[in-house]
N, CA, C and O atoms as a GROMACS GRO file, in nm:
protein
  620
    1MET      N    1   0.085  -0.117   0.000
    1MET     CA    2   0.000   0.000   0.000
    1MET      C    3   0.090   0.124   0.000
    1MET      O    4   0.188   0.129   0.073
    2THR      N    5   0.056   0.224  -0.081
    2THR     CA    6   0.137   0.344  -0.088
    2THR      C    7   0.108   0.435   0.030
    2THR      O    8   0.011   0.414   0.104
    3MET      N    9   0.193   0.536   0.047
    3MET     CA   10   0.178   0.632   0.157
    3MET      C   11   0.046   0.706   0.143
    3MET      O   12  -0.021   0.730   0.244
    4ALA      N   13   0.006   0.743   0.021
    4ALA     CA   14  -0.119   0.817  -0.002
    4ALA      C   15  -0.239   0.730   0.034
    4ALA      O   16  -0.336   0.779   0.092
    5GLN      N   17  -0.233   0.601  -0.001
    5GLN     CA   18  -0.343   0.512   0.033
    5GLN      C   19  -0.354   0.494   0.184
    5GLN      O   20  -0.465   0.490   0.238
    6THR      N   21  -0.241   0.484   0.252
    6THR     CA   22  -0.241   0.467   0.397
    6THR      C   23  -0.299   0.592   0.464
    6THR      O   24  -0.376   0.580   0.559
    7ALA      N   25  -0.262   0.710   0.414
    7ALA     CA   26  -0.309   0.834   0.474
    7ALA      C   27  -0.459   0.852   0.453
    7ALA      O   28  -0.526   0.909   0.540
    8SER      N   29  -0.513   0.804   0.339
    8SER     CA   30  -0.655   0.823   0.312
    8SER      C   31  -0.740   0.710   0.368
    8SER      O   32  -0.863   0.722   0.371
    9LYS      N   33  -0.680   0.602   0.414
    9LYS     CA   34  -0.753   0.487   0.467
    9LYS      C   35  -0.819   0.524   0.600
    9LYS      O   36  -0.756   0.582   0.688
   10ALA      N   37  -0.946   0.489   0.612
   10ALA     CA   38  -1.018   0.517   0.736
   10ALA      C   39  -0.965   0.427   0.847
   10ALA      O   40  -0.929   0.312   0.822
   11PRO      N   41  -0.960   0.478   0.971
   11PRO     CA   42  -0.913   0.395   1.082
   11PRO      C   43  -1.006   0.275   1.104
   11PRO      O   44  -1.126   0.282   1.074
   12SER      N   45  -0.951   0.169   1.156
   12SER     CA   46  -1.030   0.049   1.180
   12SER      C   47  -1.087   0.050   1.321
   12SER      O   48  -1.047   0.130   1.405
   13ALA      N   49  -1.182  -0.041   1.346
   13ALA     CA   50  -1.245  -0.051   1.478
   13ALA      C   51  -1.145  -0.088   1.586
   13ALA      O   52  -1.165  -0.055   1.703
   14GLU      N   53  -1.036  -0.157   1.549
   14GLU     CA   54  -0.934  -0.195   1.647
   14GLU      C   55  -0.859  -0.073   1.699
   14GLU      O   56  -0.798  -0.078   1.806
   15GLU      N   57  -0.864   0.035   1.624
   15GLU     CA   58  -0.792   0.157   1.663
   15GLU      C   59  -0.873   0.245   1.759
   15GLU      O   60  -0.822   0.346   1.808
   16ILE      N   61  -0.996   0.208   1.786
   16ILE     CA   62  -1.084   0.292   1.869
   16ILE      C   63  -1.026   0.317   2.008
   16ILE      O   64  -1.023   0.432   2.051
   17PRO      N   65  -0.979   0.215   2.081
   17PRO     CA   66  -0.923   0.244   2.215
   17PRO      C   67  -0.804   0.339   2.210
   17PRO      O   68  -0.792   0.430   2.293
   18ALA      N   69  -0.715   0.319   2.112
   18ALA     CA   70  -0.598   0.407   2.100
   18ALA      C   71  -0.640   0.548   2.062
   18ALA      O   72  -0.584   0.646   2.113
   19LEU      N   73  -0.737   0.560   1.973
   19LEU     CA   74  -0.786   0.693   1.934
   19LEU      C   75  -0.855   0.762   2.051
   19LEU      O   76  -0.840   0.883   2.069
   20SER      N   77  -0.932   0.686   2.129
   20SER     CA   78  -0.998   0.743   2.248
   20SER      C   79  -0.896   0.795   2.347
   20SER      O   80  -0.910   0.905   2.400
   21ASP      N   81  -0.792   0.714   2.374
   21ASP     CA   82  -0.686   0.757   2.465
   21ASP      C   83  -0.614   0.880   2.411
   21ASP      O   84  -0.584   0.974   2.486
   22SER      N   85  -0.588   0.880   2.281
   22SER     CA   86  -0.519   0.992   2.220
   22SER      C   87  -0.604   1.120   2.230
   22SER      O   88  -0.552   1.227   2.261
   23LEU      N   89  -0.734   1.108   2.203
   23LEU     CA   90  -0.823   1.223   2.211
   23LEU      C   91  -0.829   1.278   2.353
   23LEU      O   92  -0.826   1.399   2.373
   24ALA      N   93  -0.837   1.190   2.451
   24ALA     CA   94  -0.840   1.233   2.592
   24ALA      C   95  -0.708   1.302   2.630
   24ALA      O   96  -0.709   1.402   2.701
   25GLY      N   97  -0.596   1.249   2.583
   25GLY     CA   98  -0.466   1.309   2.612
   25GLY      C   99  -0.451   1.446   2.549
   25GLY      O  100  -0.399   1.539   2.611
   26ILE      N  101  -0.496   1.459   2.425
   26ILE     CA  102  -0.489   1.589   2.357
   26ILE      C  103  -0.578   1.690   2.430
   26ILE      O  104  -0.539   1.805   2.450
   27ALA      N  105  -0.697   1.646   2.469
   27ALA     CA  106  -0.789   1.735   2.542
   27ALA      C  107  -0.727   1.781   2.673
   27ALA      O  108  -0.739   1.898   2.710
   28ASP      N  109  -0.661   1.690   2.744
   28ASP     CA  110  -0.596   1.727   2.870
   28ASP      C  111  -0.486   1.832   2.848
   28ASP      O  112  -0.473   1.926   2.925
   29ARG      N  113  -0.407   1.813   2.741
   29ARG     CA  114  -0.302   1.911   2.710
   29ARG      C  115  -0.362   2.046   2.672
   29ARG      O  116  -0.309   2.150   2.709
   30LEU      N  117  -0.472   2.043   2.599
   30LEU     CA  118  -0.540   2.167   2.559
   30LEU      C  119  -0.600   2.236   2.680
   30LEU      O  120  -0.596   2.359   2.690
   31ILE      N  121  -0.657   2.160   2.772
   31ILE     CA  122  -0.713   2.217   2.895
   31ILE      C  123  -0.603   2.285   2.976
   31ILE      O  124  -0.622   2.395   3.027
   32GLU      N  125  -0.488   2.219   2.988
   32GLU     CA  126  -0.375   2.277   3.062
   32GLU      C  127  -0.328   2.407   2.997
   32GLU      O  128  -0.300   2.505   3.066
   33LEU      N  129  -0.319   2.407   2.864
   33LEU     CA  130  -0.275   2.526   2.791
   33LEU      C  131  -0.376   2.640   2.809
   33LEU      O  132  -0.336   2.754   2.831
   34LEU      N  133  -0.504   2.610   2.800
   34LEU     CA  134  -0.606   2.714   2.820
   34LEU      C  135  -0.601   2.769   2.962
   34LEU      O  136  -0.621   2.889   2.983
   35ALA      N  137  -0.575   2.683   3.059
   35ALA     CA  138  -0.564   2.729   3.198
   35ALA      C  139  -0.444   2.822   3.215
   35ALA      O  140  -0.452   2.923   3.285
   36ARG      N  141  -0.332   2.788   3.149
   36ARG     CA  142  -0.214   2.878   3.155
   36ARG      C  143  -0.246   3.012   3.093
   36ARG      O  144  -0.210   3.116   3.148
   37GLU      N  145  -0.311   3.011   2.979
   37GLU     CA  146  -0.346   3.135   2.910
   37GLU      C  147  -0.442   3.218   2.995
   37GLU      O  148  -0.426   3.340   3.006
   38THR      N  149  -0.541   3.154   3.054
   38THR     CA  150  -0.636   3.222   3.141
   38THR      C  151  -0.564   3.282   3.261
   38THR      O  152  -0.593   3.395   3.302
   39GLY      N  153  -0.469   3.208   3.318
   39GLY     CA  154  -0.391   3.258   3.430
   39GLY      C  155  -0.308   3.381   3.392
   39GLY      O  156  -0.294   3.473   3.472
   40LEU      N  157  -0.254   3.381   3.272
   40LEU     CA  158  -0.176   3.497   3.226
   40LEU      C  159  -0.265   3.620   3.214
   40LEU      O  160  -0.223   3.731   3.248
   41VAL      N  161  -0.387   3.602   3.165
   41VAL     CA  162  -0.479   3.715   3.153
   41VAL      C  163  -0.515   3.767   3.292
   41VAL      O  164  -0.515   3.888   3.315
   42ARG      N  165  -0.544   3.676   3.383
   42ARG     CA  166  -0.578   3.717   3.520
   42ARG      C  167  -0.463   3.791   3.587
   42ARG      O  168  -0.485   3.884   3.664
   43ALA      N  169  -0.340   3.750   3.557
   43ALA     CA  170  -0.222   3.812   3.616
   43ALA      C  171  -0.181   3.938   3.540
   43ALA      O  172  -0.078   4.000   3.571
   44MET      N  173  -0.261   3.977   3.440
   44MET     CA  174  -0.234   4.096   3.359
   44MET      C  175  -0.101   4.085   3.285
   44MET      O  176  -0.031   4.185   3.265
   45ARG      N  177  -0.065   3.964   3.246
   45ARG     CA  178   0.057   3.939   3.169
   45ARG      C  179   0.019   3.902   3.026
   45ARG      O  180   0.066   3.801   2.972
   46VAL      N  181  -0.066   3.985   2.967
   46VAL     CA  182  -0.122   3.958   2.836
   46VAL      C  183  -0.015   3.949   2.728
   46VAL      O  184  -0.031   3.877   2.630
   47ASN      N  185   0.095   4.022   2.745
   47ASN     CA  186   0.201   4.019   2.645
   47ASN      C  187   0.266   3.882   2.632
   47ASN      O  188   0.337   3.857   2.534
   48GLU      N  189   0.245   3.792   2.727
   48GLU     CA  190   0.304   3.658   2.722
   48GLU      C  191   0.214   3.555   2.653
   48GLU      O  192   0.255   3.441   2.632
   49ILE      N  193   0.093   3.596   2.619
   49ILE     CA  194  -0.004   3.503   2.560
   49ILE      C  195   0.035   3.462   2.418
   49ILE      O  196   0.010   3.348   2.376
   50GLY      N  197   0.096   3.553   2.344
   50GLY     CA  198   0.132   3.525   2.206
   50GLY      C  199   0.215   3.399   2.188
   50GLY      O  200   0.202   3.328   2.089
   51ALA      N  201   0.300   3.372   2.285
   51ALA     CA  202   0.387   3.255   2.277
   51ALA      C  203   0.308   3.124   2.281
   51ALA      O  204   0.357   3.020   2.237
   52LEU      N  205   0.187   3.128   2.334
   52LEU     CA  206   0.106   3.006   2.346
   52LEU      C  207   0.019   2.979   2.223
   52LEU      O  208  -0.034   2.869   2.208
   53GLN      N  209   0.003   3.078   2.136
   53GLN     CA  210  -0.093   3.066   2.027
   53GLN      C  211  -0.060   2.957   1.926
   53GLN      O  212  -0.150   2.888   1.879
   54GLY      N  213   0.066   2.939   1.894
   54GLY     CA  214   0.104   2.834   1.799
   54GLY      C  215   0.068   2.695   1.852
   54GLY      O  216   0.012   2.612   1.780
   55GLU      N  217   0.102   2.672   1.978
   55GLU     CA  218   0.071   2.543   2.040
   55GLU      C  219  -0.080   2.523   2.052
   55GLU      O  220  -0.130   2.412   2.032
   56LYS      N  221  -0.151   2.628   2.086
   56LYS     CA  222  -0.297   2.622   2.099
   56LYS      C  223  -0.361   2.585   1.965
   56LYS      O  224  -0.451   2.501   1.960
   57THR      N  225  -0.315   2.648   1.858
   57THR     CA  226  -0.368   2.620   1.725
   57THR      C  227  -0.337   2.476   1.684
   57THR      O  228  -0.423   2.407   1.629
   58ALA      N  229  -0.215   2.433   1.708
   58ALA     CA  230  -0.175   2.296   1.671
   58ALA      C  231  -0.254   2.191   1.749
   58ALA      O  232  -0.299   2.092   1.692
   59LEU      N  233  -0.270   2.214   1.879
   59LEU     CA  234  -0.347   2.118   1.960
   59LEU      C  235  -0.494   2.114   1.918
   59LEU      O  236  -0.554   2.006   1.914
   60THR      N  237  -0.550   2.229   1.886
   60THR     CA  238  -0.689   2.233   1.842
   60THR      C  239  -0.707   2.156   1.712
   60THR      O  240  -0.802   2.080   1.697
   61ALA      N  241  -0.616   2.176   1.617
   61ALA     CA  242  -0.622   2.104   1.489
   61ALA      C  243  -0.604   1.954   1.511
   61ALA      O  244  -0.674   1.874   1.449
   62LEU      N  245  -0.512   1.915   1.599
   62LEU     CA  246  -0.489   1.773   1.629
   62LEU      C  247  -0.612   1.712   1.696
   62LEU      O  248  -0.648   1.598   1.667
   63TYR      N  249  -0.675   1.786   1.785
   63TYR     CA  250  -0.797   1.739   1.852
   63TYR      C  251  -0.905   1.713   1.748
   63TYR      O  252  -0.970   1.609   1.750
   64GLN      N  253  -0.926   1.808   1.656
   64GLN     CA  254  -1.028   1.791   1.553
   64GLN      C  255  -0.998   1.671   1.464
   64GLN      O  256  -1.087   1.593   1.431
   65LYS      N  257  -0.873   1.657   1.424
   65LYS     CA  258  -0.833   1.545   1.338
   65LYS      C  259  -0.855   1.411   1.409
   65LYS      O  260  -0.907   1.317   1.349
   66THR      N  261  -0.815   1.404   1.535
   66THR     CA  262  -0.830   1.279   1.612
   66THR      C  263  -0.978   1.248   1.635
   66THR      O  264  -1.019   1.132   1.628
   67PHE      N  265  -1.056   1.351   1.663
   67PHE     CA  266  -1.201   1.332   1.683
   67PHE      C  267  -1.265   1.276   1.556
   67PHE      O  268  -1.344   1.182   1.562
   68LYS      N  269  -1.230   1.334   1.441
   68LYS     CA  270  -1.285   1.285   1.314
   68LYS      C  271  -1.243   1.141   1.287
   68LYS      O  272  -1.323   1.060   1.239
   69ALA      N  273  -1.118   1.109   1.318
   69ALA     CA  274  -1.069   0.971   1.299
   69ALA      C  275  -1.144   0.874   1.391
   69ALA      O  276  -1.176   0.762   1.350
   70LEU      N  277  -1.171   0.917   1.514
   70LEU     CA  278  -1.244   0.832   1.608
   70LEU      C  279  -1.386   0.807   1.559
   70LEU      O  280  -1.435   0.695   1.565
   71VAL      N  281  -1.451   0.911   1.512
   71VAL     CA  282  -1.588   0.897   1.459
   71VAL      C  283  -1.587   0.806   1.337
   71VAL      O  284  -1.674   0.720   1.322
   72ALA      N  285  -1.489   0.824   1.249
   72ALA     CA  286  -1.480   0.740   1.129
   72ALA      C  287  -1.453   0.594   1.166
   72ALA      O  288  -1.511   0.503   1.106
   73ALA      N  289  -1.367   0.571   1.263
   73ALA     CA  290  -1.335   0.434   1.304
   73ALA      C  291  -1.454   0.367   1.369
   73ALA      O  292  -1.473   0.246   1.358
   74HIS      N  293  -1.534   0.445   1.436
   74HIS     CA  294  -1.648   0.390   1.508
   74HIS      C  295  -1.763   0.357   1.416
   74HIS      O  296  -1.843   0.269   1.446
   75GLY      N  297  -1.772   0.427   1.306
   75GLY     CA  298  -1.874   0.395   1.206
   75GLY      C  299  -2.017   0.414   1.251
   75GLY      O  300  -2.105   0.347   1.198
   76GLY      N  301  -2.045   0.499   1.343
   76GLY     CA  302  -2.181   0.527   1.388
   76GLY      C  303  -2.236   0.430   1.490
   76GLY      O  304  -2.350   0.446   1.534
   77LYS      N  305  -2.158   0.330   1.530
   77LYS     CA  306  -2.205   0.236   1.633
   77LYS      C  307  -2.195   0.304   1.769
   77LYS      O  308  -2.113   0.394   1.787
   78PRO      N  309  -2.277   0.262   1.864
   78PRO     CA  310  -2.268   0.322   1.997
   78PRO      C  311  -2.135   0.286   2.065
   78PRO      O  312  -2.082   0.176   2.048
   79PHE      N  313  -2.084   0.381   2.142
   79PHE     CA  314  -1.960   0.359   2.217
   79PHE      C  315  -1.988   0.272   2.338
   79PHE      O  316  -2.100   0.269   2.389
   80ALA      N  317  -1.886   0.201   2.384
   80ALA     CA  318  -1.896   0.128   2.510
   80ALA      C  319  -1.919   0.231   2.621
   80ALA      O  320  -1.871   0.344   2.614
   81ARG      N  321  -1.992   0.191   2.723
   81ARG     CA  322  -2.030   0.284   2.830
   81ARG      C  323  -1.909   0.353   2.894
   81ARG      O  324  -1.910   0.474   2.914
   82ALA      N  325  -1.805   0.276   2.926
   82ALA     CA  326  -1.687   0.334   2.992
   82ALA      C  327  -1.619   0.437   2.902
   82ALA      O  328  -1.581   0.545   2.947
   83ALA      N  329  -1.603   0.402   2.774
   83ALA     CA  330  -1.540   0.496   2.680
   83ALA      C  331  -1.625   0.620   2.663
   83ALA      O  332  -1.574   0.732   2.657
   84LYS      N  333  -1.755   0.600   2.654
   84LYS     CA  334  -1.848   0.712   2.636
   84LYS      C  335  -1.842   0.807   2.757
   84LYS      O  336  -1.839   0.929   2.740
   85GLU      N  337  -1.840   0.750   2.878
   85GLU     CA  338  -1.834   0.833   3.000
   85GLU      C  339  -1.701   0.908   3.008
   85GLU      O  340  -1.698   1.025   3.045
   86ARG      N  341  -1.593   0.839   2.974
   86ARG     CA  342  -1.460   0.903   2.979
   86ARG      C  343  -1.452   1.020   2.881
   86ARG      O  344  -1.407   1.128   2.916
   87LEU      N  345  -1.497   0.996   2.757
   87LEU     CA  346  -1.492   1.101   2.656
   87LEU      C  347  -1.587   1.216   2.691
   87LEU      O  348  -1.555   1.332   2.665
   88ALA      N  349  -1.701   1.185   2.748
   88ALA     CA  350  -1.795   1.290   2.789
   88ALA      C  351  -1.735   1.375   2.900
   88ALA      O  352  -1.750   1.497   2.899
   89ALA      N  353  -1.667   1.312   2.996
   89ALA     CA  354  -1.605   1.387   3.106
   89ALA      C  355  -1.495   1.479   3.054
   89ALA      O  356  -1.485   1.595   3.095
   90VAL      N  357  -1.413   1.427   2.963
   90VAL     CA  358  -1.306   1.508   2.905
   90VAL      C  359  -1.365   1.624   2.824
   90VAL      O  360  -1.317   1.736   2.832
   91ALA      N  361  -1.470   1.595   2.747
   91ALA     CA  362  -1.534   1.700   2.666
   91ALA      C  363  -1.595   1.807   2.756
   91ALA      O  364  -1.588   1.926   2.723
   92ASN      N  365  -1.654   1.767   2.869
   92ASN     CA  366  -1.711   1.865   2.962
   92ASN      C  367  -1.602   1.953   3.023
   92ASN      O  368  -1.619   2.075   3.034
   93LYS      N  369  -1.489   1.892   3.062
   93LYS     CA  370  -1.377   1.970   3.118
   93LYS      C  371  -1.321   2.065   3.013
   93LYS      O  372  -1.291   2.181   3.044
   94LEU      N  373  -1.307   2.018   2.891
   94LEU     CA  374  -1.256   2.102   2.784
   94LEU      C  375  -1.352   2.217   2.755
   94LEU      O  376  -1.310   2.331   2.735
   95GLY      N  377  -1.481   2.189   2.754
   95GLY     CA  378  -1.581   2.293   2.731
   95GLY      C  379  -1.576   2.400   2.838
   95GLY      O  380  -1.584   2.519   2.808
   96ALA      N  381  -1.562   2.359   2.964
   96ALA     CA  382  -1.553   2.455   3.074
   96ALA      C  383  -1.426   2.540   3.062
   96ALA      O  384  -1.430   2.661   3.086
   97ALA      N  385  -1.315   2.478   3.025
   97ALA     CA  386  -1.189   2.551   3.009
   97ALA      C  387  -1.199   2.652   2.894
   97ALA      O  388  -1.147   2.763   2.904
   98VAL      N  389  -1.265   2.613   2.786
   98VAL     CA  390  -1.281   2.702   2.671
   98VAL      C  391  -1.368   2.822   2.709
   98VAL      O  392  -1.336   2.935   2.674
   99ARG      N  393  -1.477   2.797   2.780
   99ARG     CA  394  -1.567   2.906   2.822
   99ARG      C  395  -1.495   3.004   2.914
   99ARG      O  396  -1.506   3.125   2.897
  100GLU      N  397  -1.423   2.952   3.013
  100GLU     CA  398  -1.350   3.038   3.106
  100GLU      C  399  -1.242   3.118   3.032
  100GLU      O  400  -1.223   3.237   3.057
  101ASN      N  401  -1.171   3.051   2.942
  101ASN     CA  402  -1.066   3.117   2.865
  101ASN      C  403  -1.124   3.228   2.778
  101ASN      O  404  -1.070   3.338   2.772
  102GLU      N  405  -1.234   3.199   2.712
  102GLU     CA  406  -1.298   3.300   2.626
  102GLU      C  407  -1.342   3.420   2.708
  102GLU      O  408  -1.323   3.534   2.666
  103LEU      N  409  -1.401   3.396   2.824
  103LEU     CA  410  -1.445   3.506   2.911
  103LEU      C  411  -1.326   3.592   2.954
  103LEU      O  412  -1.333   3.714   2.948
  104MET      N  413  -1.218   3.528   2.998
  104MET     CA  414  -1.100   3.603   3.042
  104MET      C  415  -1.038   3.683   2.927
  104MET      O  416  -0.995   3.797   2.946
  105LEU      N  417  -1.034   3.625   2.808
  105LEU     CA  418  -0.979   3.697   2.694
  105LEU      C  419  -1.066   3.818   2.658
  105LEU      O  420  -1.014   3.924   2.624
  106ARG      N  421  -1.198   3.801   2.667
  106ARG     CA  422  -1.288   3.915   2.641
  106ARG      C  423  -1.270   4.024   2.745
  106ARG      O  424  -1.264   4.142   2.711
  107VAL      N  425  -1.263   3.985   2.872
  107VAL     CA  426  -1.242   4.082   2.979
  107VAL      C  427  -1.109   4.154   2.960
  107VAL      O  428  -1.102   4.276   2.974
  108GLY      N  429  -1.006   4.079   2.927
  108GLY     CA  430  -0.875   4.139   2.902
  108GLY      C  431  -0.878   4.236   2.786
  108GLY      O  432  -0.816   4.342   2.792
  109ARG      N  433  -0.949   4.200   2.680
  109ARG     CA  434  -0.959   4.289   2.564
  109ARG      C  435  -1.032   4.418   2.599
  109ARG      O  436  -0.989   4.527   2.561
  110VAL      N  437  -1.142   4.407   2.673
  110VAL     CA  438  -1.219   4.525   2.713
  110VAL      C  439  -1.134   4.614   2.803
  110VAL      O  440  -1.133   4.736   2.787
  111ALA      N  441  -1.063   4.554   2.898
  111ALA     CA  442  -0.978   4.632   2.989
  111ALA      C  443  -0.868   4.704   2.910
  111ALA      O  444  -0.838   4.820   2.938
  112THR      N  445  -0.808   4.636   2.815
  112THR     CA  446  -0.704   4.696   2.734
  112THR      C  447  -0.760   4.811   2.650
  112THR      O  448  -0.697   4.917   2.640
  113GLU      N  449  -0.877   4.791   2.592
  113GLU     CA  450  -0.938   4.898   2.512
  113GLU      C  451  -0.970   5.019   2.599
  113GLU      O  452  -0.950   5.133   2.556
  114ARG      N  453  -1.019   4.997   2.720
  114ARG     CA  454  -1.048   5.108   2.811
  114ARG      C  455  -0.921   5.182   2.850
  114ARG      O  456  -0.918   5.304   2.857
  115LEU      N  457  -0.816   5.106   2.877
  115LEU     CA  458  -0.689   5.168   2.913
  115LEU      C  459  -0.636   5.254   2.798
  115LEU      O  460  -0.591   5.366   2.820
  116ILE      N  461  -0.643   5.202   2.677
  116ILE     CA  462  -0.595   5.277   2.561
  116ILE      C  463  -0.680   5.402   2.541
  116ILE      O  464  -0.626   5.509   2.512
  117THR      N  465  -0.810   5.390   2.555
  117THR     CA  466  -0.900   5.506   2.541
  117THR      C  467  -0.866   5.612   2.645
  117THR      O  468  -0.864   5.730   2.613
  118THR      N  469  -0.841   5.571   2.767
  118THR     CA  470  -0.806   5.665   2.873
  118THR      C  471  -0.673   5.734   2.843
  118THR      O  472  -0.660   5.854   2.863
  119ILE      N  473  -0.575   5.659   2.796
  119ILE     CA  474  -0.444   5.717   2.764
  119ILE      C  475  -0.457   5.817   2.649
  119ILE      O  476  -0.401   5.926   2.655
  120VAL      N  477  -0.532   5.780   2.545
  120VAL     CA  478  -0.551   5.870   2.432
  120VAL      C  479  -0.621   5.998   2.477
  120VAL      O  480  -0.582   6.107   2.437
  121ALA      N  481  -0.723   5.984   2.560
  121ALA     CA  482  -0.794   6.102   2.611
  121ALA      C  483  -0.700   6.190   2.693
  121ALA      O  484  -0.706   6.313   2.683
  122ALA      N  485  -0.614   6.130   2.774
  122ALA     CA  486  -0.520   6.207   2.855
  122ALA      C  487  -0.420   6.281   2.769
  122ALA      O  488  -0.388   6.397   2.796
  123VAL      N  489  -0.370   6.216   2.666
  123VAL     CA  490  -0.274   6.280   2.577
  123VAL      C  491  -0.339   6.396   2.503
  123VAL      O  492  -0.280   6.503   2.490
  124ARG      N  493  -0.461   6.375   2.456
  124ARG     CA  494  -0.533   6.483   2.387
  124ARG      C  495  -0.558   6.601   2.480
  124ARG      O  496  -0.541   6.716   2.441
  125GLU      N  497  -0.599   6.572   2.601
  125GLU     CA  498  -0.624   6.677   2.700
  125GLU      C  499  -0.495   6.753   2.730
  125GLU      O  500  -0.496   6.875   2.740
  126ASP      N  501  -0.387   6.681   2.743
  126ASP     CA  502  -0.259   6.744   2.770
  126ASP      C  503  -0.216   6.831   2.652
  126ASP      O  504  -0.164   6.941   2.672
  127GLN      N  505  -0.237   6.782   2.532
  127GLN     CA  506  -0.201   6.859   2.412
  127GLN      C  507  -0.285   6.986   2.402
  127GLN      O  508  -0.233   7.091   2.365
  128ARG      N  509  -0.413   6.977   2.435
  128ARG     CA  510  -0.500   7.095   2.431
  128ARG      C  511  -0.454   7.200   2.532
  128ARG      O  512  -0.450   7.319   2.501
  129SER      N  513  -0.419   7.155   2.651
  129SER     CA  514  -0.382   7.251   2.754
  129SER      C  515  -0.245   7.314   2.727
  129SER      O  516  -0.222   7.428   2.769
  130THR      N  517  -0.155   7.244   2.660
  130THR     CA  518  -0.022   7.302   2.631
  130THR      C  519  -0.020   7.381   2.503
  130THR      O  520   0.073   7.459   2.482
  131SER      N  521  -0.120   7.364   2.417
  131SER     CA  522  -0.118   7.437   2.290
  131SER      C  523  -0.206   7.562   2.293
  131SER      O  524  -0.216   7.631   2.192
  132ALA      N  525  -0.268   7.593   2.404
  132ALA     CA  526  -0.352   7.712   2.415
  132ALA      C  527  -0.265   7.836   2.414
  132ALA      O  528  -0.152   7.835   2.464
  133TYR      N  529  -0.318   7.946   2.355
  133TYR     CA  530  -0.242   8.071   2.347
  133TYR      C  531  -0.240   8.146   2.479
  133TYR      O  532  -0.141   8.213   2.510
  134ALA      N  533  -0.344   8.136   2.556
  134ALA     CA  534  -0.351   8.209   2.683
  134ALA      C  535  -0.266   8.136   2.786
  134ALA      O  536  -0.258   8.014   2.786
  135PRO      N  537  -0.202   8.213   2.876
  135PRO     CA  538  -0.123   8.147   2.981
  135PRO      C  539  -0.215   8.066   3.073
  135PRO      O  540  -0.326   8.108   3.106
  136GLN      N  541  -0.167   7.952   3.112
  136GLN     CA  542  -0.245   7.863   3.197
  136GLN      C  543  -0.227   7.902   3.343
  136GLN      O  544  -0.115   7.927   3.388
  137PRO      N  545  -0.338   7.908   3.419
  137PRO     CA  546  -0.324   7.936   3.562
  137PRO      C  547  -0.242   7.826   3.630
  137PRO      O  548  -0.259   7.708   3.601
  138ALA      N  549  -0.155   7.866   3.718
  138ALA     CA  550  -0.065   7.772   3.785
  138ALA      C  551  -0.139   7.673   3.872
  138ALA      O  552  -0.097   7.558   3.885
  139LEU      N  553  -0.248   7.715   3.931
  139LEU     CA  554  -0.320   7.629   4.025
  139LEU      C  555  -0.448   7.573   3.964
  139LEU      O  556  -0.539   7.533   4.038
  140ALA      N  557  -0.458   7.569   3.834
  140ALA     CA  558  -0.579   7.518   3.770
  140ALA      C  559  -0.596   7.370   3.804
  140ALA      O  560  -0.500   7.294   3.808
  141ALA      N  561  -0.718   7.333   3.829
  141ALA     CA  562  -0.748   7.193   3.862
  141ALA      C  563  -0.730   7.108   3.737
  141ALA      O  564  -0.784   7.141   3.631
  142ARG      N  565  -0.658   7.002   3.749
  142ARG     CA  566  -0.636   6.911   3.637
  142ARG      C  567  -0.721   6.788   3.658
  142ARG      O  568  -0.749   6.747   3.770
  143ARG      N  569  -0.762   6.730   3.547
  143ARG     CA  570  -0.840   6.607   3.556
  143ARG      C  571  -0.750   6.493   3.600
  143ARG      O  572  -0.637   6.480   3.554
  144SER      N  573  -0.802   6.414   3.688
  144SER     CA  574  -0.726   6.299   3.735
  144SER      C  575  -0.788   6.173   3.678
  144SER      O  576  -0.909   6.166   3.656
  145PHE      N  577  -0.706   6.074   3.655
  145PHE     CA  578  -0.756   5.947   3.603
  145PHE      C  579  -0.785   5.850   3.716
  145PHE      O  580  -0.830   5.738   3.693
  146MET      N  581  -0.760   5.892   3.833
  146MET     CA  582  -0.784   5.806   3.948
  146MET      C  583  -0.928   5.824   3.993
  146MET      O  584  -0.984   5.933   3.984
  147THR      N  585  -0.985   5.720   4.038
  147THR     CA  586  -1.122   5.723   4.086
  147THR      C  587  -1.119   5.705   4.236
  147THR      O  588  -1.044   5.622   4.288
  148ALA      N  589  -1.201   5.782   4.305
  148ALA     CA  590  -1.207   5.770   4.450
  148ALA      C  591  -1.275   5.639   4.488
  148ALA      O  592  -1.370   5.596   4.421
  149ALA      N  593  -1.229   5.578   4.592
  149ALA     CA  594  -1.288   5.454   4.640
  149ALA      C  595  -1.285   5.456   4.792
  149ALA      O  596  -1.192   5.508   4.854
  150ALA      N  597  -1.386   5.398   4.850
  150ALA     CA  598  -1.391   5.390   4.997
  150ALA      C  599  -1.413   5.245   5.035
  150ALA      O  600  -1.482   5.170   4.965
  151LEU      N  601  -1.356   5.207   5.144
  151LEU     CA  602  -1.368   5.072   5.192
  151LEU      C  603  -1.455   5.073   5.317
  151LEU      O  604  -1.425   5.143   5.413
  152ASP      N  605  -1.560   4.996   5.315
  152ASP     CA  606  -1.651   4.988   5.429
  152ASP      C  607  -1.592   4.889   5.529
  152ASP      O  608  -1.587   4.769   5.502
  153ARG      N  609  -1.549   4.938   5.644
  153ARG     CA  610  -1.486   4.853   5.744
  153ARG      C  611  -1.578   4.826   5.862
  153ARG      O  612  -1.531   4.789   5.969
  154ARG      N  613  -1.707   4.844   5.845
  154ARG     CA  614  -1.801   4.828   5.955
  154ARG      C  615  -1.848   4.683   5.969
  154ARG      O  616  -1.954   4.660   6.028
  155LEU      N  617  -1.777   4.591   5.920
  155LEU     CA  618  -1.818   4.450   5.932
  155LEU      C  619  -1.806   4.410   6.072
  155LEU      O  620  -1.835   4.296   6.106
   0.00000   0.00000   0.00000
């Protein structure tokens, strides 16, 4: 059999346990990677996320390929109960990790956009005040970017 025939050949039913194990292992690695990325966002170390994107993309593609191979090998027959429960548990964990990761990335994006908007507004305000023709009063109140906060200690 040629290399092209081997690559296009559908997996056999004997490969199902190995494919199931492989899919679970890939999902575990993807869950770990998503947790690291989520942790970086929480720690405000967003600049370090880029290094994870190649691995994340590769693992996602490998997961999809392995999943398709498992479905093809299974041929539409029902899975054994133990295999079905194991794959469902892994899929649930992966789904939860994806949802949490997506939420953190969205929050990080919104926070970054707000920070950039605030910086741009500050620069524009500063440019307006320094480019005016009239002399600026020395004690003029300047806008602050800090927000007042109070802590209720009456617990």
